[in-house]
Backbone as CSV, one residue per row, in Angstrom:
resi,resn,N_x,N_y,N_z,CA_x,CA_y,CA_z,C_x,C_y,C_z
1,MET,-13.141,8.416,5.749,-12.866,9.085,4.493,-13.234,8.134,3.359
2,THR,-13.932,8.623,2.384,-14.289,7.818,1.233,-13.321,8.107,0.100
3,GLU,-13.361,7.244,-0.900,-12.492,7.445,-2.055,-12.770,8.790,-2.724
4,GLN,-14.032,9.242,-2.675,-14.379,10.515,-3.294,-13.748,11.696,-2.553
5,GLN,-13.413,11.544,-1.270,-12.815,12.617,-0.494,-11.298,12.667,-0.625
6,LEU,-10.708,11.685,-1.254,-9.264,11.638,-1.430,-8.818,12.538,-2.564
7,SER,-7.544,12.870,-2.551,-6.979,13.546,-3.716,-7.059,12.570,-4.896
8,ALA,-6.988,13.089,-6.084,-7.032,12.225,-7.272,-5.886,11.215,-7.256
9,GLU,-4.723,11.638,-6.772,-3.557,10.744,-6.733,-3.767,9.604,-5.739
10,ASP,-4.352,9.898,-4.568,-4.594,8.848,-3.580,-5.749,7.942,-4.010
11,ALA,-6.765,8.491,-4.664,-7.857,7.672,-5.188,-7.333,6.681,-6.227
12,LYS,-6.361,7.106,-7.024,-5.727,6.202,-7.995,-5.067,5.041,-7.272
13,LEU,-4.421,5.312,-6.134,-3.787,4.227,-5.368,-4.820,3.224,-4.873
14,VAL,-5.981,3.704,-4.433,-7.044,2.800,-3.993,-7.474,1.904,-5.151
15,THR,-7.667,2.491,-6.310,-8.080,1.714,-7.493,-7.034,0.671,-7.854
16,LEU,-5.764,1.056,-7.846,-4.692,0.113,-8.174,-4.609,-1.021,-7.160
17,ALA,-4.708,-0.695,-5.878,-4.636,-1.729,-4.833,-5.805,-2.698,-4.943
18,ARG,-6.995,-2.170,-5.169,-8.195,-3.020,-5.284,-8.092,-3.936,-6.495
19,ALA,-7.691,-3.413,-7.624,-7.597,-4.208,-8.846,-6.514,-5.280,-8.730
20,THR,-5.381,-4.935,-8.140,-4.287,-5.897,-8.016,-4.677,-7.045,-7.095
21,ARG,-5.284,-6.730,-5.948,-5.714,-7.773,-5.016,-6.733,-8.692,-5.671
22,ALA,-7.712,-8.110,-6.343,-8.761,-8.901,-6.976,-8.225,-9.761,-8.112
23,ARG,-7.296,-9.221,-8.885,-6.767,-9.949,-10.041,-6.096,-11.253,-9.642
24,VAL,-5.384,-11.255,-8.535,-4.665,-12.463,-8.124,-5.348,-13.201,-6.976
25,GLY,-6.448,-12.650,-6.459,-7.179,-13.300,-5.384,-6.395,-13.340,-4.079
26,ALA,-5.586,-12.334,-3.841,-4.746,-12.292,-2.646,-5.515,-11.724,-1.455
27,ALA,-4.977,-11.960,-0.273,-5.582,-11.432,0.950,-5.456,-9.917,1.039
28,GLU,-4.368,-9.378,0.511,-4.115,-7.936,0.584,-3.738,-7.391,-0.780
29,GLY,-4.110,-6.152,-0.993,-3.628,-5.399,-2.138,-3.104,-4.075,-1.633
30,ALA,-2.055,-3.582,-2.225,-1.492,-2.301,-1.807,-0.992,-1.544,-3.020
31,ALA,-0.874,-0.250,-2.836,-0.258,0.607,-3.843,0.434,1.743,-3.107
32,VAL,1.553,2.171,-3.651,2.306,3.290,-3.076,2.648,4.278,-4.180
33,ARG,2.856,5.523,-3.773,3.338,6.554,-4.689,4.661,7.047,-4.126
34,ASP,5.674,7.067,-4.976,6.973,7.517,-4.481,7.099,9.031,-4.610
35,ARG,8.220,9.544,-4.184,8.438,11.000,-4.166,8.494,11.612,-5.563
36,ASP,8.690,10.784,-6.581,8.703,11.260,-7.961,7.348,11.114,-8.631
37,GLY,6.335,10.636,-7.892,4.996,10.467,-8.439,4.751,9.133,-9.108
38,ARG,5.740,8.254,-9.117,5.555,6.925,-9.709,4.751,6.053,-8.749
39,THR,3.931,5.172,-9.312,3.112,4.289,-8.493,3.534,2.840,-8.679
40,TYR,3.350,2.087,-7.608,3.659,0.659,-7.590,2.499,-0.033,-6.897
41,ALA,1.997,-1.104,-7.491,0.891,-1.859,-6.907,1.292,-3.322,-6.805
42,ALA,0.844,-3.976,-5.730,1.202,-5.377,-5.513,0.167,-6.043,-4.625
43,ALA,0.212,-7.357,-4.639,-0.611,-8.187,-3.758,0.301,-8.876,-2.760
44,SER,-0.287,-9.348,-1.680,0.495,-10.097,-0.701,0.965,-11.410,-1.316
45,VAL,2.069,-11.923,-0.788,2.646,-13.187,-1.241,2.562,-14.167,-0.079
46,ASP,1.966,-15.329,-0.315,1.823,-16.327,0.738,2.188,-17.701,0.192
47,LEU,3.491,-17.957,0.158,4.030,-19.242,-0.274,4.642,-19.937,0.937
48,PRO,4.812,-21.246,0.888,5.457,-21.916,2.022,6.842,-21.338,2.338
49,SER,7.554,-20.895,1.318,8.913,-20.404,1.526,9.030,-18.879,1.587
50,LEU,7.932,-18.153,1.379,7.999,-16.693,1.339,6.639,-16.098,1.685
51,GLN,6.617,-15.265,2.714,5.408,-14.533,3.076,5.759,-13.048,3.165
52,LEU,5.079,-12.262,2.339,5.282,-10.821,2.335,3.928,-10.132,2.272
53,GLY,3.798,-9.069,3.048,2.614,-8.242,2.936,2.679,-7.438,1.647
54,ALA,1.520,-7.007,1.178,1.454,-6.257,-0.078,2.260,-4.963,-0.012
55,VAL,2.261,-4.300,1.134,3.041,-3.070,1.276,4.527,-3.377,1.150
56,GLN,4.970,-4.475,1.736,6.379,-4.862,1.633,6.777,-5.083,0.176
57,VAL,5.917,-5.732,-0.596,6.211,-5.970,-2.004,6.283,-4.642,-2.758
58,CYS,5.343,-3.742,-2.493,5.365,-2.426,-3.150,6.655,-1.669,-2.849
59,VAL,7.063,-1.670,-1.593,8.285,-0.959,-1.224,9.487,-1.596,-1.903
60,ALA,9.544,-2.916,-1.943,10.654,-3.588,-2.627,10.696,-3.199,-4.104
61,MET,9.532,-3.124,-4.747,9.473,-2.713,-6.152,9.974,-1.283,-6.316
62,ALA,9.571,-0.403,-5.410,10.000,0.997,-5.491,11.516,1.110,-5.323
63,ILE,12.057,0.408,-4.349,13.505,0.440,-4.123,14.240,-0.096,-5.348
64,ALA,13.761,-1.213,-5.888,14.405,-1.828,-7.051,14.336,-0.929,-8.287
65,SER,13.399,0.005,-8.291,13.258,0.933,-9.415,14.031,2.232,-9.202
66,GLY,14.734,2.332,-8.081,15.547,3.511,-7.832,14.855,4.618,-7.052
67,SER,13.689,4.342,-6.498,12.979,5.345,-5.722,13.744,5.682,-4.449
68,THR,13.540,6.902,-3.967,14.228,7.340,-2.747,13.275,7.587,-1.581
69,GLY,11.997,7.331,-1.750,11.053,7.513,-0.648,9.619,7.468,-1.123
70,LEU,8.695,7.576,-0.182,7.266,7.474,-0.466,6.530,8.729,-0.047
71,GLU,5.441,9.012,-0.768,4.500,10.060,-0.380,3.251,9.474,0.245
72,ALA,2.773,8.324,-0.291,1.504,7.768,0.174,1.479,6.258,0.011
73,VAL,0.686,5.631,0.895,0.510,4.182,0.907,-0.977,3.884,1.052
74,VAL,-1.474,2.911,0.288,-2.823,2.383,0.458,-2.701,0.881,0.629
75,ARG,-3.373,0.336,1.655,-3.434,-1.115,1.816,-4.880,-1.515,2.042
76,LEU,-5.349,-2.477,1.255,-6.713,-2.979,1.360,-6.667,-4.442,1.775
77,SER,-7.381,-4.777,2.847,-7.434,-6.160,3.330,-8.548,-6.291,4.351
78,ASP,-8.761,-7.514,4.808,-9.715,-7.756,5.886,-9.088,-7.505,7.245
79,GLY,-7.778,-7.315,7.296,-7.077,-7.105,8.557,-7.250,-5.694,9.079
80,ALA,-6.750,-5.491,10.281,-6.835,-4.178,10.921,-5.779,-3.253,10.330
81,GLY,-4.883,-2.748,11.138,-3.877,-1.804,10.677,-2.749,-2.479,9.931
82,LEU,-1.743,-1.679,9.596,-0.538,-2.242,8.986,0.070,-3.247,9.961
83,THR,0.626,-4.303,9.428,1.360,-5.226,10.292,2.618,-4.519,10.782
84,ASP,3.221,-5.054,11.827,4.460,-4.461,12.326,5.524,-4.420,11.235
85,ALA,5.607,-5.500,10.444,6.608,-5.560,9.372,6.335,-4.512,8.302
86,GLU,5.060,-4.304,7.952,4.717,-3.296,6.947,5.005,-1.885,7.456
87,ALA,4.623,-1.616,8.694,4.894,-0.299,9.271,6.395,-0.044,9.334
88,ALA,7.158,-1.061,9.692,8.613,-0.903,9.788,9.236,-0.614,8.434
89,VAL,8.802,-1.301,7.380,9.407,-1.087,6.068,9.065,0.309,5.540
90,VAL,7.879,0.806,5.818,7.525,2.164,5.404,8.408,3.164,6.149
91,ARG,8.562,2.993,7.459,9.424,3.904,8.237,10.878,3.814,7.788
92,ASP,11.387,2.586,7.599,12.785,2.403,7.195,13.079,3.077,5.860
93,PHE,12.159,2.954,4.926,12.399,3.475,3.583,12.045,4.951,3.456
94,ALA,10.949,5.367,4.076,10.429,6.703,3.806,10.456,7.644,5.001
95,GLY,10.748,7.141,6.183,10.719,7.998,7.361,9.301,8.264,7.820
96,ALA,9.140,9.276,8.644,7.831,9.624,9.194,7.091,10.580,8.256
97,GLY,5.790,10.677,8.461,4.980,11.637,7.725,4.404,11.154,6.415
98,VAL,4.495,9.864,6.135,3.914,9.317,4.909,2.411,9.144,5.119
99,GLN,1.613,9.586,4.157,0.166,9.421,4.220,-0.166,7.948,4.033
100,VAL,-0.967,7.388,4.950,-1.361,5.980,4.890,-2.883,5.907,4.906
101,HIS,-3.441,5.120,3.981,-4.881,4.872,3.921,-5.082,3.366,4.019
102,LEU,-5.957,2.941,4.936,-6.280,1.528,5.095,-7.744,1.323,4.777
103,GLY,-8.050,0.178,4.169,-9.438,-0.094,3.827,-9.706,-1.562,3.644
104,ASP,-10.963,-1.859,3.379,-11.363,-3.246,3.163,-11.092,-3.641,1.705
105,PRO,-11.257,-4.928,1.367,-10.946,-5.377,0.004,-11.747,-4.675,-1.096
106,ARG,-12.900,-4.125,-0.762,-13.718,-3.420,-1.765,-13.218,-2.001,-2.009
107,GLY,-12.305,-1.530,-1.173,-11.777,-0.186,-1.345,-12.419,0.855,-0.456
108,THR,-13.289,0.424,0.467,-13.876,1.349,1.429,-12.842,1.641,2.509
109,LEU,-12.432,2.882,2.607,-11.387,3.246,3.555,-11.928,3.264,4.984
110,THR,-11.122,2.720,5.896,-11.510,2.654,7.305,-10.621,3.518,8.181
111,TRP,-9.456,3.926,7.673,-8.541,4.748,8.452,-7.612,5.481,7.500
112,SER,-7.328,6.724,7.827,-6.335,7.510,7.090,-5.547,8.334,8.107
113,GLY,-4.266,8.406,7.890,-3.400,9.171,8.772,-1.977,9.114,8.259
114,THR,-1.028,9.488,9.109,0.364,9.401,8.732,1.063,8.369,9.599
115,ASN,2.169,7.833,9.058,2.900,6.823,9.811,3.739,7.460,10.881
């Protein structure tokens, strides 16, 4: 699936994830849309004392903002699928059926499906 084949809302998530990752030079960029339509974008954190995937940071931001769940997730990186920790946080917070799009750092999607 290409960005052009996505809904406008999911294409926006790809743009946000790509821009956030590039801006900070992180390994991963992610963006999520919550059930109220609000979006959150973040990059992965890799410090000696703290390592978080970009999806984990997005979910933490959504929770801290009072969100009650997710509609969609985009993660862009050189890695394969969601890490176990990222998949777990999406399931814990949003349950099953969340749309997930994975792609490379340039925003070319390599997989789309539900969690």
